[in-house]
Structure formats: structure tokens, C-alpha cells
C-alpha positions in Angstrom: -15.2 5.5 -4.3 -16.3 6.3 -0.7 -15.2 3.8 1.9 -15.1 3.8 5.7 -11.8 3.9 7.5 -12.1 3.1 11.2 -8.4 3.5 11.9 -5.1 4.6 10.6 -2.0 3.3 12.3 0.6 5.3 10.5 0.1 8.6 8.7 1.2 8.7 5.1 2.2 11.8 3.2 -0.5 14.2 4.4 -1.5 17.5 2.8 -3.3 20.3 4.5 -5.7 21.6 1.8 -8.3 24.4 1.8 -11.9 23.8 0.8 -12.2 26.5 -2.0 -15.6 25.6 -3.2 -18.6 23.4 -2.4 -21.2 22.8 -5.1 -24.5 21.0 -5.0 -24.1 18.6 -8.0 -27.4 16.7 -7.6 -29.9 15.7 -4.9 -27.8 14.8 -1.9 -24.5 15.1 -3.7 -21.9 17.8 -3.0 -18.6 18.3 -4.8 -15.7 19.7 -2.8 -12.8 21.6 -4.5 -9.6 21.3 -2.5 -6.5 23.5 -3.1 -3.2 24.3 -1.6 -3.8 27.4 0.7 -0.6 29.0 -0.7 -1.6 28.3 -4.3 1.1 25.6 -4.9 0.6 22.7 -7.3 -0.7 19.5 -5.8 0.9 16.0 -6.3 -0.1 14.7 -9.8 -2.7 12.0 -10.1 -4.0 9.7 -12.8 -7.6 8.9 -13.8 -9.2 6.4 -11.3 -7.2 7.7 -8.3 -8.5 8.4 -4.9 -7.5 10.3 -1.7 -7.9 9.7 2.0 -9.9 12.5 3.6 -9.4 13.0 7.3 -12.8 14.4 8.1 -12.2 14.5 11.9 -9.9 12.6 14.3 -10.5 8.9 13.9 -12.7 9.3 10.8 -10.9 8.8 7.5 -12.8 8.1 4.2 -11.6 7.4 0.6 -13.0 9.4 -2.3 -12.3 9.2 -5.9 -10.9 12.3 -7.7 -13.3 13.3 -10.4 -11.6 16.3 -12.1 -9.2 16.4 -15.0 -5.9 14.7 -14.1 -4.2 17.4 -16.1 -5.2 19.9 -13.4 -2.4 20.3 -10.9 -4.0 23.2 -8.9 -6.9 21.3 -7.4 -8.5 18.0 -6.3 -12.3 17.6 -6.7 -14.3 14.9 -5.0 -18.1 14.4 -5.0 -19.9 12.9 -2.0 -23.3 11.4 -1.7 -24.8 12.0 1.7 -25.9 8.8 3.4 -27.7 8.9 6.7 -27.8 5.2 6.8 -24.0 4.7 6.6 -21.3 5.0 9.2 -21.4 8.8 9.4 -18.6 9.9 7.2 -20.6 11.5 4.3 -23.1 13.0 6.8 -20.4 14.5 8.9 -18.6 15.9 5.7 -21.9 17.5 4.5 -22.8 19.0 7.8 -19.4 20.2 9.2 -17.1 21.0 6.4 -17.3 24.5 5.0 -15.6 26.7 2.4 -12.2 28.0 3.6 -11.9 25.1 6.1 -8.5 23.3 6.1 -8.7 19.6 5.8 -6.1 16.8 5.9 -5.8 14.8 2.7 -3.4 12.0 1.6 -1.5 12.0 -1.6 -3.5 10.3 -4.4 -3.3 6.5 -4.9 -4.6 4.6 -7.8 -5.9 1.0 -7.9 -8.3 1.6 -10.7 -6.0 2.8 -13.5 -7.0 3.5 -17.1 -5.4 1.3 -19.8 -4.0 4.0 -22.0 -3.0 1.6 -24.9 -6.5 0.3 -25.5 -8.4 1.2 -28.7 -11.7 1.8 -26.9 -13.1 2.2 -23.4 -16.6 1.4 -22.3 -17.4 3.2 -19.0 -20.3 2.1 -16.8 -21.3 4.3 -13.9 -24.0 3.6 -11.3 -25.0 6.6 -9.2 -22.0 8.1 -7.3 -19.8 5.6 -8.9 -19.5 8.1 -11.7 -16.7 10.0 -9.9 -13.6 8.0 -11.0 -15.2 7.5 -14.5 -15.6 11.3 -14.9 -11.8 11.6 -14.4 -11.4 8.9 -17.0 -13.5 10.7 -19.6 -11.1 13.7 -19.3 -8.0 11.5 -19.7 -9.5 9.5 -22.6 -10.4 12.6 -24.5 -6.9 14.0 -24.0 -5.6 10.7 -25.4 -7.9 10.8 -28.4 -9.2 7.3 -27.5 -12.6 6.1 -28.6 -15.1 5.6 -25.8 -18.7 5.4 -24.7 -20.0 6.0 -21.3 -23.3 4.9 -19.8 -24.4 6.7 -16.6 -27.2 5.1 -14.7 -29.2 6.9 -12.0 -32.7 6.8 -10.6 -33.6 10.1 -12.2 -32.1 13.4 -13.5 -32.1 15.0 -10.1 -29.7 12.3 -8.8 -27.3 12.5 -11.7 -24.2 14.5 -10.6 -22.3 16.4 -13.4 -25.2 15.8 -15.8 -24.6 19.3 -17.2 -20.9 18.6 -17.8 -21.8 15.4 -19.6 -24.7 16.9 -21.7 -22.4 18.2 -24.4 -20.7 14.9 -25.0 -22.5 12.7 -27.6 -20.9 9.5 -26.5 -22.1 9.9 -22.9 -25.5 8.2 -22.4 -27.7 8.9 -19.4 -30.1 6.1 -18.3 -32.9 6.8 -15.7 -34.9 3.9 -14.5 -37.1 5.7 -11.9 -36.6 2.9 -9.5 -37.5 0.1 -11.9 -34.3 -1.7 -13.1 -36.1 -3.2 -16.1 -36.4 0.3 -17.5 -32.7 1.1 -17.2 -29.6 0.1 -19.1 -29.5 -3.4 -20.4 -25.9 -4.2 -19.4 -26.0 -7.8 -20.5 -27.1 -6.8 -24.0 -24.6 -4.0 -24.2 -21.7 -6.3 -23.3 -23.0 -9.4 -25.1 -20.2 -9.5 -27.6 -16.6 -8.8 -26.4 -15.0 -6.1 -28.5 -11.4 -6.5 -29.6 -8.9 -4.1 -28.0 -11.7 -2.7 -25.9 -11.6 -2.3 -22.1 -14.6 -2.1 -19.7 -14.7 -0.1 -16.5 -17.5 0.0 -13.9 -18.1 1.5 -10.5 -21.4 1.8 -8.6 -23.5 0.3 -5.8 -23.6 -3.4 -5.0 -26.5 -4.5 -7.3 -25.1 -2.6 -10.2 -21.6 -4.1 -9.7 -22.9 -7.6 -9.6 -24.9 -7.0 -12.8 -21.7 -5.7 -14.5 -19.6 -8.5 -13.2 -22.0 -11.2 -14.5 -22.2 -9.4 -17.9 -18.4 -9.4 -18.3 -17.7 -13.0 -17.3 -17.0 -13.9 -20.9 -14.7 -10.9 -21.5 -10.9 -11.4 -21.1 -9.9 -10.8 -17.5 -7.4 -8.2 -18.5 -10.0 -6.1 -20.3 -12.3 -5.8 -17.3 -11.7 -3.2 -14.5 -13.9 -2.3 -11.6 -13.8 -0.5 -8.3 -16.0 -1.1 -5.3 -16.7 1.7 -2.9 -18.2 -0.7 -0.3 -17.5 -4.4 0.3 -20.3 -6.5 -1.1 -23.0 -7.3 1.3 -23.0 -10.9 2.4 -19.5 -11.6 1.1 -17.7 -14.4 2.9 -14.5 -12.6 3.2 -14.7 -11.4 6.7 -11.2 -10.5 8.0 -11.8 -12.5 11.2 -13.4 -15.6 9.6 -11.6 -18.4 11.3 -11.9 -21.0 8.5 -8.2 -20.7 7.5 -4.8 -21.3 9.2 -4.7 -23.9 11.9 -7.8 -25.8 13.1 -8.7 -22.9 15.5 -8.2 -20.3 12.7 -4.9 -18.8 14.0 -1.6 -18.7 12.1 1.9 -17.3 12.4 3.8 -14.6 10.5 7.5 -14.4 10.1 9.2 -11.1 9.3 11.9 -11.9 6.7 14.4 -9.1 7.6 14.6 -10.0 11.3 13.2 -13.5 11.7 10.6 -12.2 14.2 7.7 -14.5 14.7 4.2 -13.1 15.3 1.1 -15.0 16.2 -2.2 -14.0 14.6 -5.1 -15.1 16.6 -8.4 -16.4 15.1 -10.3 -13.3 15.9 -7.5 -10.9 14.9 -6.6 -9.2 11.6 -3.1 -9.6 10.3 -2.7 -5.8 10.3 -3.6 -5.6 14.0 -1.2 -8.4 14.9 1.6 -6.7 13.1 1.0 -3.3 14.7 0.6 -5.0 18.1 4.1 -6.5 17.6 5.6 -3.1 16.9 5.6 -3.4 13.1 4.8 0.0 11.6 2.0 -0.5 9.1 -0.5 2.0 7.7 -4.1 1.0 7.3 -7.1 3.0 6.1 -10.2 1.3 4.8 -9.7 -2.0 6.7 -12.1 -3.6 4.1 -9.6 -4.6 1.3 -10.7 -1.7 -0.8 -7.9 0.8 -0.9 -4.6 -1.0 -0.9 -3.0 1.2 1.8 -1.8 -1.9 3.8 -0.5 -3.9 0.8 2.5 -6.0 1.8 4.7 -8.3 -0.2 4.9 -11.9 1.0 7.7 -14.4 0.2 6.3 -17.8 1.4 2.9 -19.2 2.3 -0.5 -19.6 0.8 -2.7 -16.6 1.1 -6.5 -16.4 1.4 -7.0 -13.1 -0.4 -10.2 -11.3 0.6 -9.5 -7.9 -1.0 -11.4 -6.2 -3.9 -8.4 -4.4 -5.6 -5.5 -6.8 -6.3 -5.6 -8.6 -9.6 -4.3 -12.2 -9.9 -0.8 -11.1 -10.9 -0.5 -8.9 -7.8 -2.0 -11.5 -5.5 0.8 -13.9 -6.5 3.2 -11.4 -4.7 1.1 -9.2 -2.4 -1.6 -9.3 0.2 -3.7 -6.7 2.0 -3.0 -7.0 5.7 -6.4 -5.7 6.8 -8.4 -8.6 5.4 -6.0 -11.4 4.0 -5.3 -14.5 6.1 -3.1 -17.6 5.7 -4.5 -20.9 4.4 -1.6 -22.6 6.2 0.2 -22.2 9.5 2.8 -19.7 8.3 3.3 -16.6 6.1 6.7 -15.0 5.5 6.4 -11.3 4.9 8.9 -9.1 3.0 9.2 -6.6 5.9 
């Protein structure tokens, strides 16, 4: 996962880590090994977790951890340079060097591995391989059956291909720019397998193909993580189609009774912070869960990409969620 974070209102637990090693893993992809400068263990993480990387003041990005979760001495991320993006990956590639100190959040996980499953099917598209690589380590430690399909344009763009080459149940698919020559996801997932869970991560087109191919699978058996909000999605945080006729709504803070107005062109997160409510934000796209808040009353228009139906019955993401009515009561 690699997402843009224009702002962070409140700093969470921040670690100052040293860049111990930078490796070229594929064309345009560098991995960064981060360690405690004093050699101490790092906070534990689970497969699928990500960290916030404070690349420079005002520039925070989320990256999935791709190393073995059993390792406590390091975090490893892999970053694809994108000159067409918002500048995070380009800045990281150009300005961060070995022995630099960089601020990193403690790991968070919104893409966890179901450890009680019989089998896992992992589908990676391009740089979306990063969280799934960590899952491979965890799955092998559990002794779980799995198969992984890693899709890339060609071998030069497949990160960690050498590490995967010795694993017979990891299959590499290179389409050379022609999707018809790549993995047939629909065929692969045509028949749902009992006690099997599917995980996928990758670019927008790949994600849509996987979502369509898993529509007939049980919801609880399908897991995915976006690293960018889908292009053309209608869930803009400032879409004014909800709330009162002009798109505004009110929020009540349950602990104090404080009433806060959220204007039509304003996010809930910004309204809370503007009213003096301390709230951390990071991706501001509904992708990371940093601003997850429990609500007690009201009907929520959920526009995030991480909360499942069960969580959405209790929680919202303040950076993108809005009210379908005139009032939301928050458990703050």
C-alpha cells in the first residue's frame, strides 16, 4: 500500500528509525530496511500491516510492511517510484539515503490474514505484492496451504522475484502490456473453495477484475487493500448529496454534548479539529483507518475502503464519511 497523506492533525506513536539498507528490487522499485539506531526491537506487526512514513514535513505516506512478521529487528517496505503521482515516492527515491533517520508510525493493520483458514489464495498486481509477501512468510510459518499469483508487466518489474523463485506455489504472470496474455482471474476463482480465503492488492484495474471475480464468494472469505482510491469513485469527502438539502449536517460529541456544524464543502475530520477535538488523520482518502471513530446515533454514508460491514455498523472514518441525516452522535 502506498497512499498520499496531505495532513496529520495529531501525531501518533512515532519512531525515529535509521535507513540501514536500500536495495533495487526491480525497475523503479526500491526496498528500504528500517531499524532502531540503537539496535532495539521494534513494535511487533502482523502480515498485512502498514506504517506511516514521514518523508518530510507535511508529506506522510503509508507503505505496507513486506518482511517476515516474525522479525522484530527491522521493518522493510518497497516503493515504486511514480513521477505522475503526488510526489511522495519520487521524493523518497531522490532524497532518502542509507543512515538517514526517518520518522515512522507504529504499524497498523486493516488487511489481516485469517489464520484459521484451510487455504489462502493471494493475488498481487505490481507493487501490490508488498503486503502479500509478508503474508507468505506468515502462512508458511502457520503451515497453511496457499497459492500466490503475482502479476506484472514483465520480469524486470517484478519485485522480490528472486525470493519467490524457490517457492513452487508462487506463480509469476507477465502480460507484457497485453492483459489477455496475463492471469485469467475469473477462471481461477470460478468455483469458490471451502475454507479458502482470497486476498488481493494492486492497481485499480487489477482490483476491479479481482472484485468482479469474487462477487460469488462469501464476503467473509474475500479480503483486499487499495493503495489508491478508485478513479471515478463517487465517494468524494465533500460530495454534498447527503445531510440537509444543502449538504451540511451536525455532529454531537457524546461525552460533552458539544454540537459541531459540518459544512457542505467540509470534511467531518476538519470540522472536528476546527472545533478543538483532537483527531489524527493520515491518508484523508478512507484508506488507512487512522481517523476511525465510533458513532452512537445517526445514519452514516460510508466512503472508506477498509471497514467491513460489521465495523461500519459501529465506526466511521472521519476523513471521508458523511451523515445521511441531519445529526451524527460520536463516541468522543
